[in-house]
MARSE-316112 format. One record per atom (N, C-alpha, C): residue in one letter; y, x, z. Coordinates in steps of 0.02 Angstrom, whole numbers, padded with zeros to 5 digits, always signed. Each point is the difference from the previous one (the first is absolute). Example, Ala and Ser with C-alpha at 12.3 -4.5 7.8 and 13.67 -1.06 7.14 Angstrom:
<rs>
A-00284+00660+00390;A+00059-00045+00000;A+00060+00045+00000;S+00053-00018-00036;S+00059+00042+00003;S+00055-00039+00037;
</rs>
This chain:
<rs>
M-00061+00043+00000;M+00060-00041-00001;M+00060+00043+00001;N+00040-00007-00053;N+00059+00046-00005;N+00059-00038+00029;K+00004-00007+00067;K+00052-00033+00035;K+00020+00050+00054;F+00068-00008+00020;F+00025+00041+00055;F+00018-00047+00058;I-00040+00004+00053;I+00012-00038+00058;I+00047+00042+00044;Y+00063-00017+00001;Y+00052+00044+00029;Y-00004+00005+00076;A-00005-00057+00029;A+00003+00002+00075;A-00065+00024+00024;A-00004+00021+00060;A-00063+00023+00031;A-00046-00058+00004;I-00055+00000-00039;I-00040-00064-00008;I-00053-00001+00056;F+00008-00048+00043;F-00047-00004+00053;F-00061-00049-00022;V-00055+00005+00032;V-00058-00041-00016;V+00020-00073+00012;C-00009-00041-00052;C+00024-00071+00001;C-00056-00041+00036;L+00016-00034+00053;L-00048-00043+00036;L+00019-00071-00008;F-00050-00043-00004;F+00013-00070-00007;F+00029-00030+00062;C+00051-00042-00011;C+00027-00039+00056;C-00049-00056+00016;I-00002-00016+00066;I-00046-00053+00020;I+00037-00067+00000;N-00021-00048-00038;N+00035-00064-00002;N-00037-00049+00039;A+00030-00023+00055;A-00033-00048+00040;A+00023-00071-00014;T-00046-00045-00006;T+00019-00067-00016;T-00031-00045+00053;A+00027-00055+00015;A-00028-00044+00052;A+00008-00074-00021;A-00042-00036+00025;A+00008-00073-00017;A+00052-00033+00043;D+00020-00059-00018;D+00053-00035+00039;D-00025-00014+00068;K+00041+00012+00052;K-00023-00007+00071;K-00019-00074+00013;S+00031-00045-00030;S-00016-00069+00015;S-00070-00019-00026;E-00028+00037-00047;E-00068-00018-00027;E-00051+00044+00026;D+00015+00052+00035;D-00047+00051+00029;D+00019+00017+00068;T-00035-00025+00048;T+00017+00011+00068;T-00019+00069+00025;T-00039+00037-00044;T-00023+00070+00016;T+00051+00051-00024;W+00049-00021-00033;W+00049+00046-00032;W+00037+00037+00057;S+00013+00064-00012;S+00042+00040+00043;S+00032+00051-00046;P+00060+00026+00019;P+00036+00047-00041;P-00038+00065-00007;P+00002+00031-00061;P-00035+00062-00008;P+00035+00052+00048;P-00041+00047+00021;P+00025+00052+00046;P+00059+00040-00030;T+00049+00015+00040;T+00057+00037-00024;T-00017+00073+00001;K+00011+00035-00058;K-00013+00068-00005;K+00053+00041+00035;I-00018+00050+00036;I+00048+00046+00032;I+00012+00055-00051;L+00065+00015-00010;L+00020+00049-00048;L-00011+00067+00030;N-00044+00042-00027;N-00014+00065+00023;N-00028+00044-00056;I-00016+00061+00013;I-00023+00049-00048;I-00063-00025-00038;D-00040-00042+00032;D-00059-00026-00028;D+00008-00061-00043;T+00052-00041+00012;T+00011-00065-00033;T+00051+00001-00051;W+00049+00046+00001;W+00056-00013-00041;W-00011+00002-00077;Q-00054+00034-00020;Q-00020+00000-00070;Q-00055-00049-00018;K-00014-00043+00048;K-00049-00053-00007;K+00030-00069+00011;G+00047-00015-00049;G+00027-00065+00003;G+00073-00004+00033;L+00021+00054+00025;L+00067+00005+00032;L+00044+00051-00030;R-00010+00013-00060;R+00037+00060-00035;R+00076-00012+00004;G+00019-00062-00024;G+00074-00011+00001;G+00032+00009+00071;E-00031-00028+00050;E+00025+00011+00067;E-00004+00072+00018;G-00050+00033-00015;G-00009+00072+00014;G+00056+00043-00027;L+00025-00017-00061;L+00050+00040-00034;L+00064-00001+00040;A+00012-00051+00042;A+00058-00005+00042;A-00011+00015+00072;N-00060+00028+00015;N-00017+00011+00070;N-00043+00065+00006;L+00002+00042-00044;L-00047+00061+00003;L+00023+00045+00059;Q+00063-00005+00020;Q+00023+00041+00056;Q-00037-00019+00066;H-00029-00061+00000;H-00037-00023+00059;H-00076+00011-00014;I-00022+00024-00056;I-00070+00002-00018;I-00024+00077-00010;M+00041+00038-00029;M-00024+00071-00015;M-00009+00038+00067;P-00053+00035+00005;P-00016+00037+00062;P+00044+00055+00020;N+00032+00034-00046;N+00041+00055+00013;N+00069-00004-00037;L+00053+00003+00037;L+00065-00009-00034;L+00052+00049+00031;M+00045+00026-00037;M+00062+00033+00025;M+00056-00048-00013;A+00049-00003+00047;A+00057-00046-00004;A+00064+00038+00006;V+00050-00026-00038;V+00064+00032+00004;V+00054-00050+00003;N+00044+00005+00050;N+00058-00041+00005;N+00059+00052-00016;A+00030-00014-00055;A+00051+00048-00028;A+00054+00013+00048;Q+00019+00062+00012;Q+00054+00016+00049;Q+00063-00021-00034;D+00008+00006-00064;D+00063-00014-00039;D-00020-00053-00054;I+00029-00061+00008;I-00013-00055-00047;I+00045+00006-00059;F-00029-00003-00061;F+00041+00002-00061;F+00030-00067-00007;P+00068-00007+00001;P+00033-00067-00003;P-00005-00032-00069;L-00011-00066+00002;L-00001-00041-00061;L+00054-00051+00006;N+00031-00019-00060;N+00044-00051-00007;N-00034-00062-00024;F-00016-00048+00047;F-00037-00058-00017;F+00042-00057-00033;Q+00064+00015-00010;Q+00044-00048-00029;Q+00012+00009-00075;A-00038+00043-00031;A+00010+00019-00072;A-00043-00036-00048;T-00029-00057+00022;T-00043-00038-00045;T+00024-00011-00070;N-00041+00011-00047;N+00021-00017-00070;N-00047-00055-00023;Y+00025-00063-00001;Y-00038-00057-00013;Y-00022-00002-00075;E+00028+00039-00040;E-00021+00000-00072;E-00073+00024-00005;L-00023+00042+00048;L-00068+00023-00001;L-00051-00053+00003;Y+00018-00052+00040;Y-00046-00056+00008;Y-00010-00044-00062;E+00047+00012-00049;E-00003-00039-00063;E-00036+00038-00059;I-00021+00060+00015;I-00043+00037-00048;I-00070-00032+00002;P-00026-00026-00054;P-00064-00037-00002;P-00054+00036+00036;S-00012+00065-00018;S-00057+00035+00029;S+00008+00009+00076;V+00064+00007+00024;V+00012+00005+00071;V-00012-00063+00032;A+00023-00056-00029;A-00010-00069+00031;A-00076-00013+00005;K-00040+00020-00049;K-00071-00011+00002;K-00031+00040+00058;V+00020+00060+00014;V-00027+00036+00055;V+00020-00030+00064;L+00064-00019+00009;L+00023-00031+00058;L-00039-00065+00019;A-00018-00035-00052;A-00038-00064+00011;A-00073+00008+00011;H-00028+00061-00015;H-00068+00011+00006;H-00026-00010+00076;P-00052-00040+00008;P-00019-00018+00069;P-00024+00062+00044;A-00025+00054-00036;A-00022+00055+00036;A+00051+00057+00012;V+00057-00009-00032;V+00057+00049+00010;V+00039-00022+00062;S-00005+00038+00053;S+00028-00017+00064;S+00070+00033+00011;A+00015+00052-00033;A+00067+00031+00013;A+00019+00041-00063;V+00063-00004-00017;V+00032+00043-00055;V+00070+00017+00024;V+00012+00065-00004;V+00066+00028+00018;V+00024+00050-00054;V+00060-00012-00027;V+00029+00045-00046;V+00064+00031+00030;I+00006+00063-00003;I+00060+00034+00031;I+00025+00054-00052;T+00056+00023+00013;T+00026+00056-00036;T-00010+00066+00042;H-00001+00059-00030;H-00014+00060+00036;H+00051+00011+00056;D+00060-00029-00003;D+00050+00011+00051;D-00001-00061+00051;G-00046-00046-00003;G-00012-00049+00051;G+00027-00068-00009;N+00019-00023-00058;N+00015-00068-00014;N-00059-00042-00011;V-00012-00052+00039;V-00057-00043-00010;V+00017-00055-00050;L-00032+00004-00059;L+00018-00045-00057;L-00043-00063-00001;L-00059+00003+00030;L-00046-00055-00001;L-00046+00008+00063;E-00006-00051+00037;E-00044+00000+00059;E-00033-00066+00005;H-00068+00000-00008;H-00035-00066-00003;H-00063+00004+00041;Y-00012-00046+00044;Y-00060-00003+00043;Y-00029-00073-00002;K-00065-00003+00005;K-00029-00061+00008;K-00069+00004+00036;N-00041-00051+00002;N-00066+00000+00035;N+00009+00021+00076;G+00055-00022+00030;G+00012+00012+00067;G+00026+00069+00019;H+00017+00040-00047;H+00022+00068+00010;H+00074+00010+00001;S+00026+00055+00024;S+00069+00011+00009;S+00014+00075-00006;R+00063+00016+00013;R+00023+00070-00005;R-00037+00046+00045;S-00030-00024+00053;S-00035+00039+00050;S-00073+00004-00010;S-00028-00038-00050;S-00072-00001-00010;S-00023+00067-00025;T-00059+00019+00023;T-00035+00063-00021;T-00052-00018-00051;F-00002+00038-00055;F-00050-00007-00050;F-00037+00068-00010;S-00061+00000-00019;S-00035+00055-00027;S+00024+00015-00071;D+00026+00060-00013;D+00027+00018-00067;D-00055+00028-00045;Q-00061+00006+00030;Q-00060+00017-00040;Q+00015+00065-00045;S-00026+00000-00061;S+00006+00061-00036;S+00072+00023-00021;S+00047-00045+00011;S+00070+00018-00012;S+00017+00063+00044;T-00040+00009+00052;T+00004+00055+00045;T-00010+00066-00038;K-00037-00001-00053;K-00013+00061-00041;K+00062+00033-00020;S+00052-00035-00012;S+00065+00030-00017;S+00025+00053+00049;I-00024-00006+00063;I+00015+00050+00048;I-00023+00066-00022;G-00055+00003-00035;G-00023+00063-00032;G+00050+00029-00045;Y+00038-00038-00038;Y+00049+00019-00047;Y+00057+00033+00039;I+00022-00031+00053;I+00058+00027+00043;I-00020+00069+00029;L-00057-00001+00032;L-00022+00062+00035;L-00017+00054-00050;L-00033-00016-00057;L-00012+00054-00051;L+00059+00031-00022;N+00050-00041-00019;N+00063+00034-00024;N+00033+00040+00056;Q-00006-00020+00062;Q+00027+00039+00058;Q-00030+00069+00004;V-00070+00003-00004;V-00036+00063+00005;V+00010+00039-00067;L+00006-00032-00055;L+00012+00039-00062;L+00068+00036+00004;K+00053-00035+00027;K+00064+00029+00004;K+00004+00059+00050;E-00047+00000+00050;E-00003+00051+00047;E-00037+00059-00030;G-00030-00005-00059;G-00036+00053-00032;G-00067+00017+00032;K-00023-00048+00038;K-00065+00013+00037;K-00063-00026-00038;I+00011-00031-00056;I-00058-00030-00039;I+00026-00004-00074;S-00050-00004-00045;S+00018-00012-00070;S-00053-00049-00026;L+00018-00036-00055;L-00045-00050-00028;L-00060+00028-00032;N+00003+00068-00020;N-00058+00027-00035;N-00048+00042+00044;E+00012-00003+00063;E-00046+00033+00049;E-00060-00040+00014;S-00059+00030+00011;S-00060-00037+00013;S+00004-00032+00067;I-00027-00058+00009;I+00004-00035+00063;I-00038+00036+00060;E-00052+00035-00019;E-00040+00033+00052;E+00038+00059+00031;K+00054+00020-00032;K+00043+00055+00027;K+00027-00027+00070;F+00014-00064+00003;F+00030-00031+00059;F-00050-00037+00043;I-00061-00017-00028;I-00051-00032+00037;I-00060+00036-00021;P-00018+00058+00032;P-00056+00043-00021;P-00068-00033+00000;N-00012-00046+00045;N-00067-00029+00006;N-00008-00067-00032;I+00047-00016-00045;I-00004-00064-00036;I-00061-00003-00044;G-00027-00061-00010;G-00060-00010-00039;G+00007+00018-00073;S-00058+00000-00032;S-00001+00020-00073;S+00035-00054-00045;G+00007-00056+00023;G+00036-00053-00035;G+00072+00018-00016;F+00027+00047+00041;F+00069+00019-00008;F+00009+00071-00021;R-00049+00043+00014;R+00009+00075-00009;R+00013+00016-00075;G+00051+00042-00005;G+00022+00018-00068;G+00053-00041-00031;R+00013-00060+00027;R+00056-00041-00023;R+00063+00022+00031;T+00054-00008-00033;T+00068+00022+00024;T+00032-00051+00043;V+00053+00021+00036;V+00037-00045+00036;V+00031-00053-00042;G+00019+00020-00059;G+00027-00047-00050;G-00050-00053-00023;D-00063+00022-00009;D-00054-00044-00020;D-00009-00050+00056;V-00003+00019+00061;V-00009-00047+00058;V+00057-00046+00006;A+00060+00020-00006;A+00061-00042+00006;A+00007-00046-00058;S-00033+00013-00057;S+00006-00043-00061;S-00063-00042-00011;M-00045-00003+00051;M-00062-00038-00006;M-00041+00025-00060;A-00011+00058-00004;A-00038+00031-00057;A-00060+00037+00024;V-00039-00026+00046;V-00059+00033+00029;V-00060-00046-00009;N-00059+00027-00020;N-00060-00037-00013;N-00052+00011+00055;H+00016-00033+00055;H-00045+00008+00062;H-00038-00067+00012;N-00039+00000+00051;N-00043-00055+00011;N+00026-00053+00048;V+00066-00001+00016;V+00029-00054+00039;V+00032-00043-00054;A-00039-00040-00034;A+00020-00037-00059;A+00016-00071+00019;E+00065-00017+00007;E+00019-00062+00026;E-00019-00061-00047;L+00011+00008-00065;L-00016-00054-00044;L-00075-00013-00001;A-00040+00055-00002;A-00074-00011+00002;A-00019-00034+00063;A+00032+00016+00057;A-00018-00029+00063;A+00014-00073+00001;Y+00059-00019-00028;Y+00019-00070-00006;Y-00050-00040-00046;L-00027+00036-00047;L-00053-00034-00041;L-00070+00005+00025;N-00002+00020+00066;N-00064-00001+00039;N-00052+00052-00024;D+00025+00057-00023;D-00047+00056-00011;D-00020+00026+00066;P-00066+00003+00017;P-00022+00015+00068;P+00024+00069+00026;Q-00003+00051-00042;Q+00017+00068+00020;Q+00078+00002+00008;A+00035-00030-00045;A+00075+00000+00009;A+00019-00041+00059;L-00033-00053+00013;L+00017-00044+00057;L-00014+00040+00066;E-00051+00036+00004;E-00012+00038+00061;E+00056+00052+00016;M+00025+00033-00051;M+00053+00050+00012;M+00067-00035+00012;F+00008-00057-00033;F+00062-00035+00010;F+00006-00032+00067;N-00054-00028+00027;N-00001-00027+00065;N+00012+00054+00055;R-00027+00058-00017;R+00012+00057+00045;R+00072+00020+00001;D+00030+00000-00058;D+00073+00012-00003;D+00042-00047+00041;E-00019-00066-00012;E+00038-00050+00038;E-00008+00005+00079;R-00060+00021+00022;R-00012+00011+00070;R+00040+00056+00026;V+00006+00055-00038;V+00039+00058+00022;V+00073-00017+00002;I+00028-00034-00045;I+00069-00017+00002;I+00021-00057+00041;G-00048-00035+00033;G+00015-00047+00049;G+00001-00076-00023;L-00029-00011-00057;L+00001-00069-00023;L-00072-00034+00006;Q-00044+00037+00028;Q-00067-00029+00019;Q-00016+00032+00064;R-00049-00029+00037;R-00023+00028+00066;R-00032+00068-00012;N+00020+00049+00043;N-00023+00068-00009;N-00028+00024+00067;D-00062-00028+00015;D-00031+00019+00062;D-00017+00071+00005;E-00011+00034-00055;E-00016+00073-00001;E+00059+00040+00011;R+00060-00027-00002;R+00065+00036+00012;R+00002+00060-00051;E-00025-00011-00063;E+00004+00047-00051;E+00074+00011-00019;T+00024+00063-00012;T+00070+00015-00016;T+00006+00019-00072;I+00060+00000-00022;I+00015+00018-00070;I-00024+00074-00016;S+00010+00046+00046;S-00015+00067-00014;S-00075+00011-00009;L-00042-00044+00034;L-00072+00004-00011;L-00019-00035-00067;F+00027-00054-00010;F-00016-00040-00058;F+00015+00038-00068;V+00051+00034-00003;V+00018+00031-00065;V-00046+00059-00019;Q-00038+00025+00053;Q-00049+00052-00014;Q-00059-00022-00037;D-00012-00068+00002;D-00059-00031-00032;D+00015-00031-00064;I+00056+00003-00025;I+00018-00035-00063;I-00025+00042-00056;D-00041-00027-00044;D-00033+00035-00054;D+00028-00019-00068;I-00022+00034-00053;I+00017-00022-00068;I-00030-00069-00015;A+00035-00035-00043;A-00025-00067-00020;A-00072+00002-00023;P-00038-00055+00016;P-00070+00001-00020;P-00005+00006-00081;N-00054+00036-00018;N-00014+00008-00074;N+00055+00039-00034;S+00039+00039+00037;S+00052+00042-00031;S-00012+00072+00015;K+00019+00040-00047;K-00007+00076+00012;K+00060+00034+00026;S+00053-00040+00000;S+00065+00030+00018;S+00045-00051+00037;N+00042+00025+00046;N+00044-00044+00033;N+00069-00003-00036;K+00002+00027-00060;K+00063-00004-00043;K+00003-00069-00027;W+00053-00036+00008;W+00006-00064-00027;W+00019-00002-00072;K-00038-00038-00042;K+00008-00003-00070;K+00012-00073-00024;G+00014-00045+00045;G+00009-00071-00016;G+00067-00013-00035;E+00010-00058-00025;E+00060-00017-00039;E+00055-00024+00050;I-00015-00020+00056;I+00047-00024+00051;I-00016+00033+00068;A+00048-00006+00046;A-00007+00028+00068;A-00062-00020+00033;N-00035+00047+00034;N-00061-00015+00036;N+00019-00014+00075;Y+00026-00057+00012;Y+00033-00014+00060;Y-00049+00001+00062;A+00022+00030+00055;A-00039+00005+00061;A+00045+00018+00057;T-00005-00035+00057;T+00043+00014+00057;T-00015+00068+00028;I-00064+00024-00005;I-00017+00062+00031;I+00044+00059-00031;N+00022-00006-00062;N+00040+00052-00034;N+00063+00009+00041;T+00034-00051+00020;T+00061+00005+00037;T-00013+00027+00071;T-00056-00021+00027;T-00018+00030+00067;T-00009+00073-00002;V-00036+00023-00055;V-00008+00072-00008;V+00065+00036-00012;L+00042-00034-00041;L+00068+00031-00013;L+00039+00011+00064;G-00002-00049+00045;G+00036+00008+00065;G-00026+00057+00042;M-00066+00010-00001;M-00030+00054+00038;M+00025+00067-00029;A-00005+00005-00068;A+00020+00063-00032;A+00073+00016+00012;L+00045-00051-00001;L+00073+00013+00008;L+00009+00025+00074;A-00034-00029+00049;A+00010+00019+00071;A-00019+00074+00008;N-00060+00017-00030;N-00025+00067+00006;N+00044+00049-00037;A+00026-00016-00058;A+00045+00041-00034;A+00065+00010+00036;A+00024-00050+00033;A+00065+00006+00038;A-00008+00029+00067;G-00065+00007+00022;G-00012+00034+00065;G+00016-00043+00056;T-00006-00068-00005;T+00018-00048+00053;T-00052-00054-00003;R+00011-00045+00050;R-00048-00056+00007;R+00026-00056-00047;L-00046-00032-00033;L+00022-00058-00043;L+00030-00053+00047;E-00022-00009+00059;E+00029-00047+00046;E+00072+00014+00007;D+00023+00061+00011;D+00069+00019+00007;D+00038-00016-00062;M-00026+00013-00058;M+00032-00011-00064;M+00014-00073-00008;V-00049-00042+00014;V+00005-00073-00011;V+00047-00031+00054;R-00004+00025+00061;R+00045-00026+00051;R+00072+00012-00018;S+00013+00056-00026;S+00070+00017-00021;S+00023-00047-00055;L-00049-00008-00050;L+00019-00044-00052;L+00013-00073+00020;L-00044-00026+00046;L+00010-00068+00024;L+00066-00007+00039;H+00024+00052+00033;H+00067-00002+00033;H+00052-00002-00051;R-00005+00036-00060;R+00050+00001-00048;R+00010-00064-00034;I-00053-00047+00004;I+00012-00066-00029;I+00057-00038+00033;G+00005+00014+00065;G+00055-00033+00036;G-00012-00076+00008;G-00061-00019+00018;G-00021-00068+00003;G+00028-00035+00060;Q+00012-00064-00007;Q+00023-00040+00059;Q-00055-00031+00041;N-00062+00004-00028;N-00060-00026+00033;N-00046+00063+00009;T-00051-00010+00044;T-00050+00054+00009;T-00043+00007-00066;I-00009+00065-00021;I-00035+00016-00061;I-00063+00033+00023;Y-00056-00017-00029;Y-00065+00026+00020;Y-00033+00039-00054;M-00044+00050+00017;M-00044+00033-00048;M-00067+00008+00030;G-00048-00021-00037;G-00071+00003+00022;G-00021+00074-00002;T-00047+00018+00045;T-00028+00066+00001;T-00080-00005+00008;D-00030+00055-00008;D-00069+00004+00015;D-00010+00017+00075;F-00060+00012+00021;F-00011+00008+00070;F+00020+00071+00023;D+00021+00043-00046;D+00027+00064+00018;D+00079-00003+00006;G+00028-00058-00023;G+00070-00009-00002;G+00031+00020-00064;T-00041+00015-00052;T+00027+00016-00068;T+00024-00063-00034;P+00065+00000-00019;P+00028-00062-00033;P-00033-00012-00066;V-00013-00063-00016;V-00030-00021-00062;V+00057-00019-00048;I+00028+00051-00037;I+00058-00014-00039;I-00019-00036-00066;G-00060-00016-00010;G-00018-00034-00059;G-00003-00074+00005;A+00003-00031+00059;A-00011-00071+00007;A+00022-00032+00065;S+00041+00036+00043;S+00005-00026+00069;S+00069-00008+00027;L+00052-00003-00043;L+00069-00016+00023;L+00005-00075+00016;L+00025-00015+00058;L+00011-00068+00023;L+00071-00009+00021;S+00036-00045-00034;S+00073-00009+00012;S+00025-00066-00013;S+00057-00018+00022;S+00033-00060-00022;S+00024+00012-00069;T+00010-00056-00040;T+00017+00009-00071;T+00070+00031-00006;V+00047-00016+00044;V+00067+00029-00004;V-00004+00075+00013;D-00045+00020+00042;D-00010+00074+00014;D-00041+00033-00059;F-00044-00039-00030;F-00035+00026-00057;F+00054+00019-00057;A+00048-00048-00007;A+00053+00015-00046;A+00042+00064+00021;R+00015+00003+00066;R+00034+00064+00022;R-00042+00061-00021;Y-00068-00005+00009;Y-00040+00055-00018;Y+00006+00020-00072;G+00009-00048-00043;G+00005+00009-00072;G+00059+00047-00018;R+00050+00003+00041;R+00056+00044-00010;R-00022+00074-00003;L-00052+00018+00036;L-00022+00068+00004;L-00031+00022-00067;L-00026-00047-00039;L-00029+00018-00067;L+00052+00022-00049;I+00060-00017+00007;I+00053+00018-00045;I+00060+00035+00037;E-00019+00028+00057;E+00053+00035+00040;E+00027+00059-00043;D-00045+00032-00035;D+00017+00056-00045;D-00001-00033-00071;K+00057-00026-00021;K+00003-00038-00063;K-00023+00047-00060;A+00023+00057-00003;A-00016+00046-00057;A-00075+00015+00000;Q-00028+00011+00057;Q-00073+00011+00005;Q-00041-00059-00024;A+00020-00059+00023;A-00033-00061-00020;A+00001-00011-00076;I+00061+00011-00031;I+00005-00010-00070;I-00044+00054-00036;E-00001+00060+00022;E-00040+00054-00030;E-00077-00020+00006;D-00020-00023+00058;D-00070-00019+00010;D-00022-00059-00046;I+00043-00047-00005;I-00014-00054-00049;I-00011+00027-00072;K+00041+00048-00017;K-00009+00032-00067;K-00061+00037-00006;Q-00018+00043+00053;Q-00059+00041-00005;Q-00064-00043+00004;A+00002-00058+00029;A-00058-00041+00011;A-00030-00022-00071;E+00042-00005-00051;E-00021-00022-00064;E-00046+00051-00033;T+00009+00061+00018;T-00045+00052-00033;T-00049+00029+00052;Q+00019+00002+00060;Q-00043+00035+00051;Q-00043-00053+00044;G+00020-00062-00003;G-00037-00052+00041;G-00055-00033-00034;Q-00033-00048+00033;Q-00053-00039-00027;Q+00020-00071-00020;P-00018-00025-00058;P+00024-00068-00020;P-00023-00054+00048;V+00042-00047+00008;V-00011-00062+00040;V+00013-00058-00053;P-00048-00047-00013;P+00007-00049-00049;P+00054-00053+00016;A+00030-00025-00055;A+00054-00053+00010;A-00025-00065+00030;E-00070-00009-00006;E-00028-00062+00033;E+00017-00004+00073;L+00010+00060+00031;L+00013+00001+00071;L+00073+00004+00016;T+00038+00036-00038;T+00070+00016+00019;T+00052-00031-00046;S-00020-00048-00044;S+00045-00033-00046;S+00015+00042-00063;I+00015+00065+00011;I+00006+00045-00056;I-00040+00060+00015;K-00017+00040-00052;K-00040+00060+00011;K+00038+00052+00046;S-00040+00021+00050;S+00027+00045+00050;S-00044+00058+00006;Y+00015+00046+00050;Y-00035+00065+00009;Y-00008+00013+00074;Y-00057+00025+00017;Y-00012+00025+00069;Y+00009+00077+00004;Y+00047+00020+00045;Y+00019+00071+00002;Y+00030+00013+00069;K-00028+00056+00030;K+00028+00020+00067;K-00002-00058+00051;S-00055-00038-00001;S-00012-00051+00051;S+00049-00061-00008;M+00021-00013-00060;M+00040-00061-00012;M-00007-00023-00072;I+00018-00063-00010;I+00002-00031-00066;I+00069+00000-00026;S+00008+00014-00064;S+00069+00002-00025;S+00000-00026-00072;N+00057-00026-00017;N+00014-00018-00073;N+00075+00008-00012;Q+00023-00024-00053;Q+00071+00010-00021;Q+00047-00038+00054;Y-00026-00044+00041;Y+00046-00034+00046;Y-00004+00023+00071;G-00035+00056+00011;G+00000+00026+00068;G-00070+00023+00022;L-00009+00002+00066;L-00067+00024+00025;L-00015-00039+00067;G-00060+00000+00017;G-00025-00032+00061;G-00073-00005+00004;H-00024-00053+00033;H-00073-00007+00011;H-00014-00071+00021;S-00056-00030-00027;S-00019-00066+00021;S-00060+00010+00048;G-00023-00054+00032;G-00052+00004+00052;G-00047-00062+00000;W-00057+00013+00021;W-00052-00056+00010;W+00027-00056+00040;G-00012-00060-00022;G+00027-00059+00035;G+00065-00024-00027;G+00029+00039-00050;G+00064-00027-00029;G+00059+00033+00027;Q+00003+00065+00015;Q+00057+00030+00024;Q+00031+00047-00057;L+00065+00010+00008;L+00033+00044-00050;L+00066+00030+00027;I+00008+00064-00009;I+00066+00031+00012;I+00018+00033-00066;W+00065-00008-00018;W+00026+00028-00059;W+00069+00022+00004;A+00019+00057-00027;A+00069+00027+00005;A+00022+00030-00069;D+00057-00016-00016;D+00027+00020-00066;D+00057+00051+00014;P-00010+00064-00018;P+00056+00048+00013;P+00060-00007-00041;V-00004-00039-00052;V+00059-00011-00046;V+00049-00049+00029;S-00029-00063+00019;S+00041-00053+00026;S+00005+00003+00077;G-00046+00038+00033;G-00003-00001+00073;G-00029-00061+00030;I-00033-00042-00040;I-00030-00059+00024;I-00070+00013+00030;I-00013-00032+00058;I-00066+00004+00034;I-00026-00068+00013;V-00066-00009-00021;V-00032-00066+00008;V-00062+00008+00044;A-00006-00041+00051;A-00059+00000+00048;A-00030-00068+00000;I-00066-00003-00011;I-00035-00066-00001;I-00061+00006+00041;N-00012-00054+00045;N-00062-00002+00036;N-00035-00068-00014;S-00059+00002-00020;S-00042-00061-00017;S-00056-00002+00052;Q-00034-00057-00001;Q-00056-00010+00039;Q-00055-00034-00041;L-00024+00034-00045;L-00052-00029-00047;L-00067-00012+00040;T-00029-00055-00015;T-00064-00016+00030;T-00050-00021-00051;S+00016+00014-00066;S-00044-00019-00053;S-00062+00045-00001;M-00051-00021-00039;M-00062+00034-00007;M+00015+00073-00020;L+00041+00008-00049;L+00022+00067-00025;L+00062+00019+00042;P-00001+00051+00043;P+00055+00013+00044;P+00058+00033-00037;A-00011+00026-00059;A+00054+00037-00035;A-00001-00025-00077;P+00012-00062-00007;P-00010-00024-00074;P+00061+00023-00043;Y-00019+00018-00061;Y+00048+00027-00044;Y+00061-00051-00009;D-00013-00062-00011;D+00055-00048-00011;D+00050-00002+00053;H-00020+00009+00061;H+00048-00003+00056;H+00041+00062-00002;F-00027+00058-00005;F+00035+00063-00002;F+00051+00002-00062;N-00024-00029-00056;N+00041-00001-00062;N+00063-00041+00012;K-00008-00054+00039;K+00059-00043+00020;K+00045+00035+00046;L-00024+00034+00045;L+00041+00041+00045;L+00039+00054-00036;Y-00033+00039-00040;Y+00035+00049-00039;Y+00049-00025-00049;K-00015-00055-00032;K+00047-00026-00051;K+00062-00026+00036;A-00008-00033+00058;A+00061-00023+00038;A+00040+00059+00021;T-00034+00050+00025;T+00033+00061+00024;T+00039+00036-00056;L-00035+00006-00056;L+00039+00038-00059;L+00051-00042-00026;D-00002-00068+00003;D+00054-00044-00023;D+00059+00010+00047;I-00010+00012+00062;I+00053+00006+00049;I+00036+00071-00019;V-00039+00047-00012;V+00028+00067-00018;V+00038-00005-00065;K-00024-00035-00048;K+00033-00007-00065;K+00068-00039+00012;H-00001-00049+00044;H+00060-00036+00013;H+00057+00045+00025;Y-00018+00048+00042;Y+00052+00044+00027;Y+00015+00058-00044;R-00046+00019-00044;R+00017+00052-00047;R+00046-00023-00055;
</rs>
C-alpha cells in the first residue's frame, strides 16, 4: 500500500457499543458499567476522551509552568477567517474541539472551542510533538556539535542494526528501513504489531509492566523483515515515531547534556499560560515524538518557536524539496516534504498528529495555526480529516499573504 500515514499510527481497537432495551419493557435492564479512563481503557472505546486527558493517564510526565508567560492580544479577532469555506468546515466538524490562530508577535486572530472545552483545556498534541525535533536539531546544528551527514551510531553507539549506518539526516527525514513499521502494524502484520506495541509501551501509551526504557528498546531494533539494508528506497517517507525518539537521544548526546534539560528549557520558552506536559519513559527520557500535552492556545504559542529564526525556516523549506522525503497531497492538501523532523511546503512548516492534531507556522506571513481534534473513528488518522485541516490552514496562510 503506497500510502503515508503521517501521524503515529496506533493499533486501532473496536469501540464497544452497548445497547439496551427500553426499561419499561425489560425489568432486568440496568445501565452498562461505566468505564474508568486509564492506561488500559483509553484506546478501547475511550479514545476521544483520552486525547483530552492523557495528562491523567500516562505513567510518567514532566510538567512546566512557564516562569515568563508570552503575552497574547485576545482582542485581535479577524472575523473574515470564519467566512473562508474550508475554515468554516473545520470549525463545524464535530471532532474538532479547538482551533487557535495567532501571529508570531501574539495577536489572536481566531479562537474557537467546543465539545465542552475552553482556553484552559489540555489536549494531547500527539505526533505534532515531533516538530520539537526540528527545533532541537537546528539548535545543536548551530552549536556545531552535530551534522546531518554523520552516522547515528556515532552518538548512540549501541543502537540496533535497524539504524546503524544511517545518518542523522536520514533519521530526521524518516528515511530508515527498520522493523518498527507503523503502517504494517496498523494492518495487523504480527511481527510489526509486536514491535509497535513494544514501542507504545516504552513511550507510555500502553501499560509497561516490564518498565522497559527507550535506551534498551533501541538496541533491539533490526532491519525491516525481508530486507538486506536499512537504507530507505521508498517513494514516500517511511514514517515512524521511533525515528524522532532516536533523534532526540542523539541530539542530547551530541550536546553533552540530558534531553530532559533540553526539553524543559524549550517548554519554558513557549511561555504558556497553562501547565505544559511532556511524557517520558521510566528513565525520565522525554518522548519528543508523541508526548507534548498542552492547551491549544499554548500549542499556538509553541508554534512561534518553529519560525523564531525566519531565515532558517525559509531555507529549510527550500532544502526540504531536494533533501527531504515526499509526503503525498492526499494527506496535506498539496505535495509536501518531510525534512529535519517536520513537514513543509510552500506555505510554511509544521506537523500533524494522530487523533487530528496540527501545528503550522508560516515564516513569510508570521501566521501560526494550532488545531486539536478528538477523533474516535475506526481509522484514527484518516486522510480526509487531515486533508481538511491542512486545506483550512493553508487557506488562512494564503489569506494573510
